[in-house]
Every structure is written in structure tokens, then in C-alpha cells.
C-alpha positions in Angstrom: -73.1 -36.2 67.1 -73.7 -38.9 69.6 -71.2 -41.2 70.6 -73.1 -44.2 69.2 -73.1 -42.7 65.9 -69.4 -42.3 65.3 -68.7 -46.3 64.8 -71.7 -46.1 62.1 -70.1 -43.1 60.4 -66.6 -44.7 60.5 -68.1 -48.0 59.0 -69.8 -45.9 56.2 -66.3 -44.2 55.5 -64.6 -47.5 55.4 -67.1 -49.0 52.9 -66.7 -46.2 50.5 -62.9 -47.0 50.0 -62.4 -49.2 46.9 -61.2 -52.9 47.9 -58.0 -52.6 45.7 -57.1 -49.1 47.0 -54.5 -50.6 49.6 -52.9 -52.6 47.0 -53.2 -56.4 45.8 -54.9 -58.7 48.3 -53.4 -61.8 49.8 -49.9 -60.6 49.0 -50.3 -61.4 45.4 -47.9 -59.8 43.1 -48.9 -57.8 40.1 -46.9 -57.6 37.0 -45.5 -54.0 36.2 -46.0 -52.8 32.7 -42.8 -51.5 31.4 -42.4 -48.7 28.9 -41.3 -49.9 25.5 -37.7 -49.1 24.8 -37.7 -46.2 22.4 -34.7 -47.8 20.3 -37.2 -50.8 19.6 -40.1 -48.5 18.3 -40.7 -47.4 14.9 -40.8 -43.7 14.1 -44.5 -44.0 13.7 -44.8 -45.5 17.3 -42.6 -42.9 18.9 -44.7 -40.1 17.2 -48.0 -41.7 18.3 -46.4 -41.5 21.9 -45.9 -37.9 21.3 -49.7 -37.1 21.3 -49.8 -35.9 17.7 -52.3 -32.8 17.2 -53.8 -31.3 14.2 -52.0 -28.5 12.5 -52.8 -26.5 9.3 -49.8 -27.1 6.9 -49.6 -23.2 6.2 -48.9 -22.6 9.8 -45.7 -24.7 9.7 -44.2 -22.8 6.6 -41.4 -20.5 7.9 -41.0 -21.7 11.3 -37.6 -22.8 12.6 -36.4 -26.3 13.0 -34.0 -26.6 16.1 -31.9 -29.3 17.6 -32.0 -30.4 21.1 -29.8 -27.5 22.3 -32.2 -25.0 20.6 -29.8 -24.2 17.5 -31.4 -23.3 14.4 -31.1 -25.9 11.8 -33.3 -24.1 9.1 -36.9 -23.1 8.3 -39.6 -25.2 6.9 -40.0 -24.2 3.2 -42.4 -26.9 2.3 -44.7 -29.7 3.5 -44.9 -32.7 1.1 -46.6 -36.0 0.6 -43.9 -38.4 -0.6 -44.8 -40.8 -3.2 -45.1 -43.7 -0.5 -47.7 -41.6 1.3 -45.4 -40.4 4.4 -45.2 -36.7 5.0 -41.9 -34.9 5.2 -41.0 -31.2 6.1 -38.6 -29.7 3.5 -35.8 -27.5 5.1 -32.6 -26.0 3.6 -29.6 -27.4 5.0 -26.4 -25.3 5.1 -26.4 -21.8 3.5 -26.4 -18.6 5.9 -28.5 -18.5 8.9 -30.7 -21.5 8.0 -31.5 -20.2 4.4 -30.4 -20.7 1.2 -28.9 -24.1 1.4 -29.8 -27.3 -0.3 -33.3 -28.6 0.6 -33.4 -31.9 2.6 -36.7 -34.0 3.7 -37.2 -34.2 7.4 -39.8 -37.1 8.1 -42.6 -35.7 10.2 -42.3 -38.8 12.5 -38.9 -37.5 13.9 -40.0 -33.9 15.1 -42.3 -32.3 17.5 -43.7 -29.0 17.7 -43.2 -26.7 20.6 -44.6 -23.3 20.7 -43.4 -21.4 17.3 -40.6 -23.9 16.5 -40.1 -27.4 15.6 -37.6 -29.7 17.7 -35.7 -32.4 15.6 -35.9 -35.4 18.0 -34.8 -38.5 16.3 -32.1 -37.3 14.2 -28.8 -35.8 15.7 -27.7 -32.5 14.5 -24.5 -34.1 12.9 -26.7 -36.5 10.7 -28.6 -33.5 9.1 -25.9 -32.8 6.4 -26.0 -36.5 5.6 -29.6 -36.4 4.5 -30.3 -36.9 0.7 -31.1 -33.7 -1.3 -34.9 -33.2 -1.8 -36.0 -33.5 -5.3 -39.6 -32.3 -6.2 -40.2 -35.3 -8.1 -40.1 -37.4 -4.8 -43.5 -36.2 -3.9 -46.2 -33.3 -4.2 -46.7 -30.4 -1.9 -49.5 -30.4 0.5 -52.2 -27.6 0.0 -51.7 -25.0 2.7 -55.0 -25.3 4.2 -55.0 -29.0 4.5 -54.8 -30.3 8.0 -51.9 -32.7 9.2 -51.0 -34.3 12.7 -47.8 -33.6 14.2 -46.3 -34.5 17.6 -46.3 -32.1 20.5 -43.1 -31.6 22.2 -42.2 -30.6 25.7 -39.2 -29.7 27.9 
């Protein structure tokens, strides 16, 4: 390279840098966006923030629902549309080894799937026995081949 070509090459490289790459010009301050407080979000907003993905209902039947410490609370025995249109996972609470207890509804907005288990995120383990008993008259089962959306979990 000739020495005279170096300043031209340097000028070309500087021209390719976007004008705002170094930050705001003139010392102007930009307003930072703050993440919304999770306590102020609705369950639906929290679910949408967890990047819900499509899943076949039949693939959810039989997989464990776990608390944050990976303790199994129960297994999904049914996926149901409530009369208000919301989706719930029905799980037996109590019983032996997560089976045989009374059925309770777990709102789909409060869980996230991670590998081959579902994490209960927005309901503490201590509150699970306080959930109402599920009655079949409160909704109708979803066909096993229907596709629904469930949030994705991460650790």
C-alpha cells in the first residue's frame, strides 16, 4: 500500500461507522426503558414475556409439574378450557408421589415448560393445597391433538 492511500482508507472506515454508535451526540441524555415490575403485570403479560410456544395437548399429559426447587407437585392429568375461555392444567394435589390426590386447576399463565417438566412459577408451593378442587362442570377437556401455547422456562 502506498503511504498516500492510508488516509483515504482510514476515512472510508470512519465513514462506515454509524453516527449514533458512539452514543448520543451533544451530551444529550436518553431516557432508559425500565423493565415492567413483574408484580404489576397480569398473568397473561407475564406469560407473553416468557415467549410462549406451540405444544400439542397430548404431549403435556403425564409430565410432572415442579416447584422452583424441582420438587414434583403432581402430574398433568388433563388440559381443559374453562367456561371463561382460559386454559388450565389439571393436576392431582396430595396423594402418594404426586398421584391420587384431589384434582386442582393450574392456570397455564402461571407455568413454563422446561425440557420434560413444567415449572410452577407464579404460585408458591405452599399455596397449591389452597387451590380449589377441580370439577368437570367448570370446563371441557381439550382434544389431545389440539395445539396450544405454553411459556418457555429457563434456568
